[in-house]
C-alpha positions in Angstrom: -2.0 -60.5 -104.2 -0.7 -63.9 -104.4 -2.5 -65.8 -107.1 -2.6 -69.4 -107.7 -3.6 -70.0 -111.0 -6.9 -71.9 -111.6 -7.0 -72.7 -115.2 -5.8 -76.4 -115.0 -8.8 -77.7 -113.8 -10.5 -81.1 -114.7 -13.9 -79.2 -114.7 -12.6 -77.9 -118.1 -13.5 -80.1 -121.3 -9.9 -78.9 -122.9 -8.3 -80.1 -119.6 -10.1 -83.4 -119.5 -9.5 -84.2 -123.3 -5.6 -83.0 -122.9 -5.2 -85.4 -119.8 -6.9 -88.4 -121.6 -4.5 -87.6 -124.5 -1.4 -87.2 -122.2 -1.2 -83.8 -124.3 2.0 -82.4 -122.6 2.2 -79.4 -125.1 -1.3 -78.3 -123.9 -0.6 -78.6 -120.2 2.9 -76.6 -120.6 1.4 -73.8 -122.6 -1.4 -73.6 -120.0 1.2 -73.1 -117.2 3.6 -70.9 -118.9 0.5 -68.4 -120.0 -0.6 -68.4 -116.3 2.8 -67.6 -114.7 3.5 -65.1 -117.5 0.2 -63.3 -116.5 1.4 -63.1 -112.9 0.4 -66.6 -111.3 3.0 -67.2 -108.3 1.9 -70.8 -107.9 -0.4 -73.2 -110.1 -3.5 -75.0 -108.9 -3.6 -78.7 -110.4 -7.0 -80.1 -110.0 -6.9 -83.3 -111.8 -9.8 -84.9 -109.9 -9.5 -88.1 -108.2 -8.2 -90.0 -110.9 -9.2 -93.5 -109.1 -7.9 -95.6 -112.0 -4.8 -94.0 -113.4 -3.4 -91.8 -110.2 0.2 -93.7 -110.0 0.7 -92.5 -113.7 -1.2 -89.2 -113.9 0.2 -87.2 -110.9 3.8 -87.8 -111.5 3.3 -87.2 -115.4 1.8 -83.8 -114.6 4.5 -82.7 -112.1 7.2 -83.4 -114.6 5.3 -81.8 -117.5 4.7 -78.5 -115.7 8.1 -78.3 -113.7 9.9 -78.8 -117.2 8.6 -75.2 -117.8 7.9 -73.1 -114.9 9.5 -72.9 -111.3 6.5 -71.7 -109.3 5.0 -73.9 -106.5 2.4 -76.6 -107.6 -0.8 -77.0 -105.9 -2.3 -80.4 -105.7 -5.9 -80.3 -105.6 -7.6 -83.6 -105.3 -9.5 -85.9 -102.9 -7.0 -88.8 -104.0 -4.2 -88.8 -101.2 -2.3 -91.6 -102.7 -2.2 -89.6 -106.2 -1.0 -86.7 -104.4 1.7 -88.2 -102.4 2.8 -89.9 -106.0 3.0 -86.3 -107.4 5.0 -85.1 -104.3 7.6 -87.5 -104.7 8.5 -86.2 -107.8 8.3 -82.3 -107.1 11.9 -80.9 -107.7 11.5 -77.3 -107.4 9.4 -74.9 -105.3 7.8 -75.9 -102.1 4.4 -77.6 -102.8 0.9 -76.9 -101.7 -1.9 -79.5 -100.7 -5.4 -78.6 -101.4 -6.9 -79.5 -99.1 -8.1 -80.8 -95.7 -11.1 -80.1 -93.9 -12.1 -80.5 -90.3 -13.8 -83.7 -91.1 -12.2 -86.2 -88.7 -10.8 -88.7 -91.6 -9.3 -85.9 -93.7 -7.9 -83.8 -90.8 -6.0 -87.2 -89.1 -4.5 -88.0 -92.5 -3.9 -85.0 -94.7 -1.7 -82.7 -92.3 0.5 -85.8 -92.0 1.0 -85.9 -95.6 1.7 -82.1 -95.9 4.5 -82.4 -92.8 5.9 -85.6 -94.4 6.7 -83.6 -97.6 7.2 -80.3 -96.3 4.2 -78.8 -98.2 2.2 -75.9 -97.5 -1.5 -77.1 -96.7 -4.8 -75.5 -97.5 -7.5 -76.4 -94.8 -11.1 -75.5 -95.4 -13.4 -74.1 -92.5 -15.9 -77.2 -93.1 -16.7 -80.1 -90.7 -18.6 -83.2 -90.8 -21.7 -81.1 -90.7 -20.8 -79.2 -93.7 -20.2 -75.3 -94.4 -21.6 -73.1 -91.8 -22.9 -70.0 -93.0 -22.1 -67.8 -90.1 -18.8 -66.1 -90.1 -18.0 -66.8 -86.3 -18.7 -70.6 -86.9 -16.1 -70.7 -89.6 -13.8 -69.0 -87.5 -14.6 -71.4 -84.5 -13.5 -74.5 -86.9 -10.2 -72.8 -87.8 -9.4 -71.9 -84.3 -10.9 -74.9 -82.1 -10.0 -77.7 -84.7 -7.9 -77.0 -87.6 -5.0 -75.0 -85.8 -5.0 -77.4 -82.9 -4.4 -80.1 -85.1 -1.4 -78.6 -86.7 0.0 -77.8 -83.4 -0.6 -81.5 -82.2 1.7 -82.6 -85.1 4.0 -79.7 -85.0 3.1 -78.5 -88.5 4.3 -74.8 -89.0 1.4 -72.6 -88.8 3.4 -70.5 -91.3 2.7 -73.3 -93.9 -1.0 -73.3 -93.1 -3.5 -71.5 -95.5 -6.9 -71.3 -93.9 -9.7 -71.0 -96.7 -13.1 -69.9 -95.4 -14.9 -71.1 -98.2 -16.4 -68.8 -101.0 -19.8 -70.2 -102.4 -21.7 -68.9 -105.2 -24.0 -66.0 -104.9 -26.3 -68.0 -107.4 -28.3 -70.1 -104.5 -25.9 -69.5 -101.5 -26.1 -65.5 -101.5 -26.3 -65.3 -97.5 -22.8 -66.7 -97.5 -21.2 -63.9 -99.4 -21.1 -61.2 -96.7 -20.4 -63.9 -94.0 -17.3 -64.7 -95.9 -16.1 -61.2 -95.9 -16.4 -61.2 -92.0 -14.9 -64.8 -91.9 -11.8 -63.1 -93.5 -11.7 -60.1 -91.6 -11.8 -62.0 -88.2 -9.2 -64.6 -89.4 -6.6 -61.8 -89.9 -6.5 -61.5 -86.2 -7.6 -64.6 -84.8 -4.0 -66.2 -84.1 -0.5 -64.7 -83.6 1.1 -65.3 -86.0 -1.8 -65.5 -88.2 -2.1 -68.1 -90.6 -2.2 -67.2 -94.5 -5.8 -66.6 -95.5 -6.9 -67.6 -99.1 -10.4 -68.2 -101.2 -11.2 -69.4 -104.3 -12.4 -66.4 -105.7 -14.3 -67.5 -108.8 -16.5 -69.9 -106.8 -18.8 -66.5 -106.1 -20.0 -66.7 -109.5 -20.2 -70.4 -110.4 -23.8 -70.9 -111.9 -23.9 -67.3 -112.9 -24.1 -66.3 -116.6 -20.7 -66.1 -118.1 -21.3 -62.6 -119.2 -21.8 -61.5 -115.5 -18.9 -63.6 -113.8 -16.0 -61.1 -114.3 -17.9 -58.1 -112.8 -19.0 -60.5 -109.9 -15.6 -61.9 -109.3 -13.6 -58.4 -109.4 -16.2 -56.6 -107.1 -16.0 -59.5 -104.7 -12.2 -59.0 -104.8 -12.2 -55.6 -104.1 -14.5 -56.2 -101.0 -12.1 -58.9 -99.6 -8.9 -56.9 -100.2 -10.5 -54.4 -98.0 -10.5 -56.9 -94.9 -6.9 -57.8 -96.0 -7.2 -60.7 -98.3 -3.8 -61.5 -100.0 -4.1 -64.9 -101.7 -6.7 -66.3 -103.7 -7.1 -69.1 -106.4 -8.0 -67.3 -109.4 -7.7 -66.7 -113.2 -4.6 -64.8 -113.7 -5.6 -64.3 -117.4 -8.7 -62.0 -116.2 -7.2 -58.8 -117.0 -10.0 -56.7 -115.4 -9.4 -58.5 -112.3 -5.9 -58.1 -112.3 -6.4 -54.2 -112.9 -8.9 -54.1 -109.8 -6.3 -55.8 -107.8 -3.6 -53.1 -109.2 -6.1 -50.1 -108.4 -6.3 -51.2 -104.6 -2.7 -52.3 -104.1 -1.3 -48.7 -105.8 -4.3 -46.7 -104.4 -4.8 -45.6 -108.0 -7.4 -42.7 -107.9 -7.0 -41.8 -111.7 -10.5 -42.9 -112.9 -14.1 -42.6 -111.6 -14.1 -46.4 -111.6 -10.8 -46.9 -109.9 -12.1 -44.2 -107.2 -15.1 -46.1 -106.5 -13.3 -49.4 -106.0 -11.0 -47.9 -103.6 -14.2 -46.5 -101.8 -15.9 -50.0 -101.5 -12.5 -51.6 -100.3 -12.0 -48.7 -97.8 -15.8 -48.6 -96.6 -15.6 -52.5 -96.0 -12.0 -52.2 -94.3 -14.0 -49.6 -91.9 -17.1 -52.0 -91.3 -19.1 -49.4 -93.0 -21.5 -50.2 -95.9 -20.4 -48.7 -99.0 -22.7 -45.9 -100.1 -24.7 -44.7 -102.9 -23.2 -41.3 -102.4 -19.7 -43.0 -103.7 -21.3 -43.6 -106.9 -22.0 -41.7 -110.2 -25.6 -43.3 -111.3 -25.5 -41.9 -114.5 -22.3 -43.9 -115.4 -23.5 -47.3 -116.3 -20.2 -49.3 -115.2 -20.4 -47.7 -111.8 -24.1 -48.4 -111.5 -23.5 -52.0 -112.5 -20.7 -52.1 -109.7 -23.0 -50.7 -107.1 -25.7 -53.3 -108.0 -23.3 -56.1 -107.4 -22.1 -54.9 -104.3 -25.7 -54.7 -103.0 -26.0 -58.4 -104.3 -22.9 -59.6 -102.6 -23.8 -58.0 -99.2 -27.0 -60.1 -99.6 -29.2 -56.5 -99.7 -30.9 -57.2 -103.2 -32.0 -60.8 -104.0 -29.7 -62.4 -106.6 -31.3 -63.1 -110.1 -29.5 -63.9 -113.3 -30.7 -60.5 -114.6 -30.1 -58.4 -111.6 -28.3 -55.7 -113.8 -31.8 -55.2 -115.7 -30.8 -54.1 -119.2 -27.4 -52.6 -118.3 -24.7 -54.4 -120.5 -21.7 -52.8 -119.5 -19.1 -55.3 -118.3 
């Protein structure tokens, strides 16, 4: 699994404060921690920075590249800011996050990516927003995003399609559709573009103590349909262990066997079965309940685990 570390994000109060203070040490420590934990690239979400983009984007590039060598992913709606940062990249091939199928973004962002030889994340979202159905998202990729790349001779090998994870809290019906979108996109073009998702989006607006469980169960399901890249927290040890279990086919514990069963059944286009679960094991029961919520079989509520607190 290729992980883009998500922890330098303007939504974090600590990141916002460090950016205001130009705290170089903070960002360098965050970068090193994520890379040492296994991040193969770093997502830099600085917000639009409408007033200080000319200074901030080059500054963050120089700051982070001073301590790590991995690709930097520019996550912003400010194209001028992204370009200012790209001019100072001196190490690995960077990534732009993102374009969409909205006409103005699709006109400008791929050209910027081609100019600076970056990879490009493209969202399956058009002017009408994010469609629920998997086939509609795939259609956006095949009929709008990829044709635009071909039009400007942008390498499909540098294209990353993001079919958009939305939170189970409020957008529950999107969760199983996202799984099917990933499944289809893996075979929808030859050679297929890379598929990536923002994993932790699935647990946005969910109580903190539930987020890790939801993230890692969804990860197992997505790995079942071949997902090999995600924006995620590389410091989340239980998530990394779930990835390892599936990649190494580790059957050494009852929980690892359950995760493998979930991934295998999703891969085979079967629904995970209660027969795979030891319901007397609280951890397995929590995983099972989470699968049912993510498949939209049981309505999500913050207390969906009842009194079960095994995380």
